[in-house]
LOKESE-41531 format. One record per residue (C-alpha): residue number from 1; x, y, z. Coordinates in pm, 1 decimal. Example, Ala and Ser with C-alpha at 12.3 -4.5 7.8 and 13.67 -1.06 7.14 Angstrom:
// LOKESE-41531
i: 1	u: 1230.0	v: -450.0	w: 780.0
i: 2	u: 1367.0	v: -106.0	w: 714.0
This chain:
// LOKESE-41531
i: 1	u: -2253.7	v: 4579.1	w: 1168.1
i: 2	u: -1912.2	v: 4738.8	w: 1181.9
i: 3	u: -1681.8	v: 4764.7	w: 884.5
i: 4	u: -1422.1	v: 4535.3	w: 1048.3
i: 5	u: -1672.8	v: 4250.5	w: 1102.2
i: 6	u: -1800.6	v: 4290.5	w: 745.8
i: 7	u: -1443.6	v: 4271.3	w: 615.0
i: 8	u: -1385.1	v: 3952.7	w: 814.8
i: 9	u: -1699.3	v: 3793.3	w: 668.4
i: 10	u: -1588.9	v: 3880.5	w: 317.1
i: 11	u: -1233.3	v: 3763.9	w: 375.7
i: 12	u: -1328.3	v: 3426.3	w: 527.2
i: 13	u: -1496.5	v: 3273.0	w: 216.0
i: 14	u: -1219.2	v: 3398.9	w: -9.5
i: 15	u: -956.4	v: 3250.8	w: 219.1
i: 16	u: -1146.5	v: 2920.5	w: 223.3
i: 17	u: -1171.3	v: 2914.5	w: -155.7
i: 18	u: -801.9	v: 2990.7	w: -185.8
i: 19	u: -716.0	v: 2706.0	w: 53.4
i: 20	u: -934.9	v: 2464.5	w: -145.0
i: 21	u: -777.7	v: 2575.2	w: -472.4
i: 22	u: -423.7	v: 2542.5	w: -338.8
i: 23	u: -493.5	v: 2196.8	w: -198.1
i: 24	u: -700.8	v: 2026.9	w: -466.8
i: 25	u: -639.9	v: 2199.0	w: -799.9
i: 26	u: -280.6	v: 2067.6	w: -841.9
i: 27	u: -397.6	v: 1714.4	w: -758.3
i: 28	u: -694.3	v: 1728.8	w: -997.0
i: 29	u: -474.8	v: 1874.8	w: -1270.3
i: 30	u: -218.5	v: 1599.3	w: -1232.1
i: 31	u: -486.7	v: 1328.1	w: -1233.9
i: 32	u: -646.9	v: 1468.3	w: -1549.8
i: 33	u: -306.4	v: 1489.7	w: -1718.4
i: 34	u: -230.4	v: 1127.4	w: -1630.9
i: 35	u: -570.1	v: 1014.5	w: -1762.4
i: 36	u: -509.4	v: 1201.8	w: -2089.0
i: 37	u: -166.3	v: 1039.9	w: -2124.3
i: 38	u: -324.0	v: 701.9	w: -2046.8
i: 39	u: -581.4	v: 742.6	w: -2324.5
i: 40	u: -313.0	v: 845.7	w: -2573.6
i: 41	u: -100.7	v: 544.6	w: -2474.4
i: 42	u: -404.3	v: 313.0	w: -2506.9
i: 43	u: -468.4	v: 436.6	w: -2860.3
i: 44	u: -101.4	v: 402.9	w: -2958.8
i: 45	u: -57.2	v: 53.6	w: -2812.8
i: 46	u: -389.1	v: -90.4	w: -2932.7
i: 47	u: -390.9	v: 65.6	w: -3279.5
i: 48	u: -201.6	v: -213.1	w: -3457.1
i: 49	u: -399.3	v: -481.7	w: -3272.0
i: 50	u: -737.5	v: -339.2	w: -3378.4
i: 51	u: -626.5	v: -262.4	w: -3733.9
i: 52	u: -494.9	v: -616.0	w: -3783.1
i: 53	u: -827.0	v: -749.3	w: -3657.0
i: 54	u: -1015.1	v: -556.0	w: -3925.0
i: 55	u: -774.2	v: -677.5	w: -4192.7
i: 56	u: -797.9	v: -1042.7	w: -4086.4
i: 57	u: -1175.4	v: -1027.0	w: -4108.7
i: 58	u: -1148.5	v: -835.3	w: -4438.1
i: 59	u: -1381.7	v: -569.1	w: -4301.3
i: 60	u: -1366.7	v: -219.2	w: -4450.1
i: 61	u: -1263.9	v: 32.3	w: -4189.7
i: 62	u: -1182.9	v: 397.7	w: -4142.9
i: 63	u: -952.5	v: 572.7	w: -3901.6
i: 64	u: -1249.6	v: 649.5	w: -3675.9
i: 65	u: -1336.2	v: 277.4	w: -3662.6
i: 66	u: -985.5	v: 186.7	w: -3550.0
i: 67	u: -987.8	v: 469.8	w: -3296.3
i: 68	u: -1318.3	v: 349.2	w: -3152.2
i: 69	u: -1185.8	v: -6.4	w: -3145.9
i: 70	u: -883.6	v: 93.4	w: -2937.2
i: 71	u: -1125.3	v: 220.1	w: -2670.7
i: 72	u: -1332.7	v: -100.9	w: -2653.2
i: 73	u: -1098.4	v: -387.0	w: -2743.9
i: 74	u: -1182.4	v: -712.8	w: -2567.1
i: 75	u: -818.7	v: -800.6	w: -2490.6
i: 76	u: -622.7	v: -478.4	w: -2534.3
i: 77	u: -252.6	v: -444.5	w: -2473.6
i: 78	u: -337.0	v: -143.1	w: -2257.9
i: 79	u: -700.4	v: -100.8	w: -2154.4
i: 80	u: -850.5	v: 245.8	w: -2156.3
i: 81	u: -931.7	v: 405.2	w: -1818.0
i: 82	u: -1308.1	v: 366.9	w: -1862.2
i: 83	u: -1264.7	v: -5.9	w: -1933.3
i: 84	u: -1068.1	v: -50.7	w: -1610.6
i: 85	u: -1321.6	v: 149.7	w: -1409.4
i: 86	u: -1613.3	v: -50.0	w: -1553.9
i: 87	u: -1439.4	v: -379.8	w: -1475.4
i: 88	u: -1359.6	v: -261.6	w: -1122.0
i: 89	u: -1716.5	v: -145.0	w: -1055.1
i: 90	u: -1853.5	v: -469.2	w: -1199.7
i: 91	u: -1615.9	v: -675.2	w: -985.2
i: 92	u: -1719.6	v: -488.8	w: -669.7
i: 93	u: -2093.6	v: -442.6	w: -723.3
i: 94	u: -2179.1	v: -693.0	w: -995.0
i: 95	u: -2150.5	v: -1007.9	w: -782.7
i: 96	u: -2234.7	v: -1112.2	w: -426.4
i: 97	u: -1949.1	v: -1014.4	w: -188.9
i: 98	u: -1842.4	v: -1376.2	w: -132.7
i: 99	u: -1875.2	v: -1491.0	w: -494.0
i: 100	u: -1553.2	v: -1626.1	w: -651.2
i: 101	u: -1560.1	v: -1352.1	w: -918.6
i: 102	u: -1612.9	v: -1067.9	w: -670.9
i: 103	u: -1321.6	v: -833.9	w: -606.3
i: 104	u: -1450.0	v: -792.9	w: -252.0
i: 105	u: -1400.9	v: -1164.0	w: -191.4
i: 106	u: -1047.9	v: -1160.4	w: -332.2
i: 107	u: -966.3	v: -844.7	w: -136.7
i: 108	u: -1081.1	v: -1003.5	w: 189.9
i: 109	u: -859.2	v: -1306.4	w: 127.7
i: 110	u: -557.8	v: -1082.4	w: 65.8
i: 111	u: -641.1	v: -856.9	w: 362.2
i: 112	u: -645.4	v: -1152.8	w: 602.3
i: 113	u: -282.8	v: -1233.4	w: 516.1
i: 114	u: -196.8	v: -862.6	w: 513.7
i: 115	u: -326.0	v: -797.0	w: 864.9
i: 116	u: -167.1	v: -1105.9	w: 1017.0
i: 117	u: 164.5	v: -1036.1	w: 845.1
i: 118	u: 149.1	v: -671.0	w: 947.3
i: 119	u: 90.6	v: -758.0	w: 1313.0
i: 120	u: 372.3	v: -1014.5	w: 1312.8
i: 121	u: 608.6	v: -777.9	w: 1132.2
i: 122	u: 524.7	v: -484.9	w: 1358.8
i: 123	u: 581.9	v: -684.8	w: 1676.5
i: 124	u: 906.1	v: -830.9	w: 1542.4
i: 125	u: 1031.1	v: -492.3	w: 1421.1
i: 126	u: 958.3	v: -319.8	w: 1752.5
i: 127	u: 1122.3	v: -604.5	w: 1945.3
i: 128	u: 1434.7	v: -579.7	w: 1727.7
i: 129	u: 1444.9	v: -203.0	w: 1779.7
i: 130	u: 1425.2	v: -246.5	w: 2157.1
i: 131	u: 1707.8	v: -499.0	w: 2149.9
i: 132	u: 1925.4	v: -280.0	w: 1930.0
i: 133	u: 1869.2	v: 34.1	w: 2138.0
i: 134	u: 1959.1	v: -136.1	w: 2466.8
i: 135	u: 2265.7	v: -325.3	w: 2345.4
i: 136	u: 2552.9	v: -169.0	w: 2153.3
i: 137	u: 2693.9	v: -514.0	w: 2074.9
i: 138	u: 2368.2	v: -633.4	w: 1922.5
i: 139	u: 2332.8	v: -305.9	w: 1734.1
i: 140	u: 2663.0	v: -367.8	w: 1555.5
i: 141	u: 2587.2	v: -734.0	w: 1492.1
i: 142	u: 2214.9	v: -726.2	w: 1406.3
i: 143	u: 2168.3	v: -402.8	w: 1213.6
i: 144	u: 2384.6	v: -500.7	w: 912.2
i: 145	u: 2199.7	v: -831.5	w: 882.1
i: 146	u: 1862.8	v: -656.5	w: 902.8
i: 147	u: 1966.5	v: -430.7	w: 615.8
i: 148	u: 2107.7	v: -722.4	w: 414.2
i: 149	u: 1783.4	v: -917.3	w: 457.7
i: 150	u: 1606.4	v: -669.0	w: 230.2
i: 151	u: 1856.7	v: -700.2	w: -53.7
i: 152	u: 1714.6	v: -1029.1	w: -184.8
i: 153	u: 1406.9	v: -977.0	w: -409.3
i: 154	u: 1090.4	v: -1109.2	w: -251.2
i: 155	u: 989.7	v: -1264.2	w: -585.9
i: 156	u: 1287.6	v: -1497.5	w: -546.8
i: 157	u: 1223.5	v: -1568.9	w: -179.2
i: 158	u: 846.1	v: -1623.4	w: -196.6
i: 159	u: 858.4	v: -1963.4	w: -376.3
i: 160	u: 1131.5	v: -2081.7	w: -139.5
i: 161	u: 927.3	v: -1982.3	w: 165.2
i: 162	u: 614.8	v: -2149.3	w: 25.7
i: 163	u: 795.5	v: -2476.6	w: -56.2
i: 164	u: 988.9	v: -2496.8	w: 271.7
i: 165	u: 690.8	v: -2409.6	w: 490.2
i: 166	u: 469.2	v: -2646.1	w: 291.3
i: 167	u: 720.0	v: -2928.2	w: 348.0
i: 168	u: 680.9	v: -2888.5	w: 724.8
i: 169	u: 301.9	v: -2878.5	w: 702.5
i: 170	u: 240.9	v: -2502.1	w: 708.2
i: 171	u: -0.3	v: -2405.7	w: 433.4
i: 172	u: -273.4	v: -2153.8	w: 366.8
i: 173	u: -273.4	v: -1822.6	w: 549.1
i: 174	u: 42.4	v: -1854.1	w: 759.2
i: 175	u: 304.7	v: -1881.3	w: 480.0
i: 176	u: 160.5	v: -1574.0	w: 306.6
i: 177	u: 159.1	v: -1386.8	w: 636.9
i: 178	u: 522.2	v: -1477.4	w: 704.0
i: 179	u: 628.0	v: -1337.8	w: 366.1
i: 180	u: 423.4	v: -1025.4	w: 436.3
i: 181	u: 584.4	v: -991.1	w: 780.0
i: 182	u: 930.9	v: -1042.0	w: 629.6
i: 183	u: 880.1	v: -737.9	w: 409.6
i: 184	u: 711.1	v: -505.1	w: 657.0
i: 185	u: 928.0	v: -554.8	w: 967.6
i: 186	u: 1220.8	v: -364.2	w: 815.2
i: 187	u: 1077.2	v: -8.5	w: 803.1
i: 188	u: 930.6	v: -52.7	w: 1151.1
i: 189	u: 1261.1	v: -173.1	w: 1296.1
i: 190	u: 1462.1	v: 109.9	w: 1137.5
i: 191	u: 1201.3	v: 373.6	w: 1224.3
i: 192	u: 1169.8	v: 263.3	w: 1584.9
i: 193	u: 1546.9	v: 256.1	w: 1631.5
i: 194	u: 1545.4	v: 619.2	w: 1521.9
i: 195	u: 1245.7	v: 693.3	w: 1743.0
i: 196	u: 1384.6	v: 529.2	w: 2056.4
i: 197	u: 1711.0	v: 720.3	w: 2017.4
i: 198	u: 1542.6	v: 1054.1	w: 1933.5
i: 199	u: 1523.1	v: 1193.3	w: 2291.0
i: 200	u: 1790.8	v: 1444.2	w: 2377.0
i: 201	u: 2081.2	v: 1285.7	w: 2568.5
i: 202	u: 2033.2	v: 1550.8	w: 2838.7
i: 203	u: 1680.0	v: 1422.7	w: 2894.6
i: 204	u: 1806.8	v: 1068.3	w: 2936.0
i: 205	u: 2074.2	v: 1182.8	w: 3177.8
i: 206	u: 1817.1	v: 1385.7	w: 3372.7
i: 207	u: 1599.9	v: 1077.2	w: 3420.8
i: 208	u: 1901.1	v: 880.6	w: 3534.5
i: 209	u: 1977.8	v: 1148.3	w: 3794.2
i: 210	u: 1623.3	v: 1091.1	w: 3920.9
i: 211	u: 1717.2	v: 721.7	w: 3963.7
i: 212	u: 1486.2	v: 610.9	w: 3683.9
i: 213	u: 1522.9	v: 248.2	w: 3580.9
i: 214	u: 1578.4	v: 153.0	w: 3213.2
i: 215	u: 1215.2	v: 42.3	w: 3198.6
i: 216	u: 1097.6	v: 379.6	w: 3329.3
i: 217	u: 1317.9	v: 560.5	w: 3078.1
i: 218	u: 1163.9	v: 347.5	w: 2806.1
i: 219	u: 797.9	v: 403.9	w: 2899.4
i: 220	u: 823.3	v: 763.6	w: 3020.3
i: 221	u: 1064.8	v: 903.2	w: 2760.9
i: 222	u: 1156.9	v: 679.6	w: 2470.0
i: 223	u: 806.8	v: 550.3	w: 2385.1
i: 224	u: 636.7	v: 894.0	w: 2375.2
i: 225	u: 924.0	v: 1033.9	w: 2168.2
i: 226	u: 901.5	v: 744.0	w: 1921.0
i: 227	u: 528.2	v: 776.4	w: 1844.7
i: 228	u: 572.3	v: 998.8	w: 1533.7
i: 229	u: 837.1	v: 759.4	w: 1399.1
i: 230	u: 614.4	v: 461.7	w: 1480.1
i: 231	u: 317.8	v: 582.2	w: 1276.7
i: 232	u: 535.6	v: 698.5	w: 988.4
i: 233	u: 684.7	v: 348.7	w: 978.9
i: 234	u: 343.8	v: 182.3	w: 1010.8
i: 235	u: 210.3	v: 372.2	w: 708.9
i: 236	u: 499.7	v: 242.1	w: 500.7
i: 237	u: 480.4	v: -107.2	w: 650.0
i: 238	u: 106.9	v: -157.7	w: 593.7
i: 239	u: 142.3	v: -97.9	w: 220.0
i: 240	u: 449.0	v: -321.2	w: 199.4
i: 241	u: 258.3	v: -586.3	w: 393.5
i: 242	u: -17.2	v: -573.0	w: 130.6
i: 243	u: 240.3	v: -607.3	w: -147.8
i: 244	u: 396.2	v: -902.9	w: 32.4
i: 245	u: 59.4	v: -1076.5	w: 64.5
i: 246	u: -11.7	v: -1026.7	w: -306.9
i: 247	u: 333.1	v: -1151.6	w: -408.5
i: 248	u: 296.5	v: -1451.7	w: -177.2
i: 249	u: -22.3	v: -1553.5	w: -356.8
i: 250	u: 152.0	v: -1578.8	w: -694.1
i: 251	u: 359.6	v: -1898.8	w: -645.2
i: 252	u: 90.6	v: -2079.8	w: -445.2
i: 253	u: -142.5	v: -2116.2	w: -742.3
i: 254	u: -433.7	v: -2029.1	w: -516.4
i: 255	u: -780.1	v: -1954.2	w: -646.6
i: 256	u: -849.6	v: -1655.8	w: -421.3
i: 257	u: -678.6	v: -1326.0	w: -348.7
i: 258	u: -563.2	v: -1025.1	w: -548.1
i: 259	u: -246.4	v: -1211.7	w: -647.0
i: 260	u: -449.7	v: -1508.8	w: -772.9
i: 261	u: -667.2	v: -1267.4	w: -968.4
i: 262	u: -359.6	v: -1114.0	w: -1131.0
i: 263	u: -219.4	v: -1457.7	w: -1210.7
i: 264	u: -545.4	v: -1577.2	w: -1368.7
i: 265	u: -564.1	v: -1262.6	w: -1578.5
i: 266	u: -209.3	v: -1314.1	w: -1705.4
i: 267	u: -277.7	v: -1679.1	w: -1792.1
i: 268	u: -582.7	v: -1600.0	w: -2004.0
i: 269	u: -468.8	v: -1264.8	w: -2143.6
i: 270	u: -736.2	v: -1070.7	w: -1956.1
i: 271	u: -551.5	v: -740.0	w: -1926.3
i: 272	u: -865.0	v: -555.1	w: -1815.9
i: 273	u: -903.8	v: -799.7	w: -1527.1
i: 274	u: -538.1	v: -745.3	w: -1432.8
i: 275	u: -578.2	v: -368.9	w: -1425.6
i: 276	u: -902.8	v: -391.0	w: -1226.6
i: 277	u: -722.2	v: -603.8	w: -967.7
i: 278	u: -442.5	v: -346.4	w: -955.3
i: 279	u: -698.4	v: -72.4	w: -893.1
i: 280	u: -845.7	v: -283.2	w: -611.8
i: 281	u: -497.5	v: -318.8	w: -460.0
i: 282	u: -444.5	v: 58.5	w: -483.3
i: 283	u: -779.8	v: 124.2	w: -314.2
i: 284	u: -691.8	v: -121.8	w: -38.0
i: 285	u: -351.5	v: 39.5	w: 17.2
i: 286	u: -503.3	v: 388.0	w: 35.3
i: 287	u: -768.9	v: 268.5	w: 278.3
i: 288	u: -513.9	v: 99.8	w: 503.2
i: 289	u: -298.6	v: 413.1	w: 513.9
i: 290	u: -610.1	v: 613.9	w: 597.5
i: 291	u: -694.4	v: 379.2	w: 885.5
i: 292	u: -343.2	v: 412.2	w: 1027.5
i: 293	u: -371.4	v: 790.0	w: 989.3
i: 294	u: -699.2	v: 794.7	w: 1185.5
i: 295	u: -542.6	v: 587.9	w: 1463.2
i: 296	u: -247.9	v: 827.9	w: 1466.0
i: 297	u: -481.6	v: 1124.6	w: 1510.7
i: 298	u: -655.6	v: 952.5	w: 1799.7
i: 299	u: -329.0	v: 866.2	w: 1972.5
i: 300	u: -194.1	v: 1218.9	w: 1924.1
i: 301	u: -517.1	v: 1362.0	w: 2065.6
i: 302	u: -490.0	v: 1138.1	w: 2370.5
i: 303	u: -129.9	v: 1249.1	w: 2416.8
i: 304	u: -234.8	v: 1615.1	w: 2412.5
i: 305	u: -122.5	v: 1711.5	w: 2063.0
i: 306	u: -305.1	v: 1996.2	w: 1889.1
């Protein structure tokens, strides 16, 4: 074995370790710091609650008793991280998947509205982008209204949508999906406008000199150039679609869905249940972004990207 090959073998593991350290150590450090801050905040916020409970029951207590109580309070102002994790694990694995108390069941209900709203919003956003790119008049007239449509808080619009759509006989999944689509079409429309206009003007002019039709320019030039913008917009839109579905479940008073779970927890003061539902929503959002990322990799591979 030559000295150069031996040096390469020694250098490769060290380079791998360095890459792992540079990638994961900052993330792990930040997560641990946030967990430590969370525990400190849980102690500070629950201290008075636990101490008053001991005094009402006229039970002798020490500082260690109050400290332990802040970590295991039944209805804390801020639950400790281990309480939230236990409630999340119990909600996922402690019941049959389709049981009313299962987080999997509630997640599936929310995901159904999320996917339908995402598909509707994506199609509508891409269609608006196509219209805007091919018409200067519509660009000046539509784009300001598209931007203004996002200035009204969805918490104010959701009850209006639910009431109006319910009055015309639309109930259940569709109203929630429409609210979800209303939120998620905006980043797709703006991103695709940028993507469709990203090709160099000289490239567009070159295709026109080859007598390419507008449809050929769209499919041969604008669509391939807009793919990075499309997937960047989809990653934003899929999370917003999930938020829209959760918000849409709040005014309906439904019995299923992440939003219904949050609402029930707020009614009965079950803060641990609320936080477990929030963790479920975060896991869903991360998973959806990961799915879009995998699709992006496949599309880029098919298009010849390295």
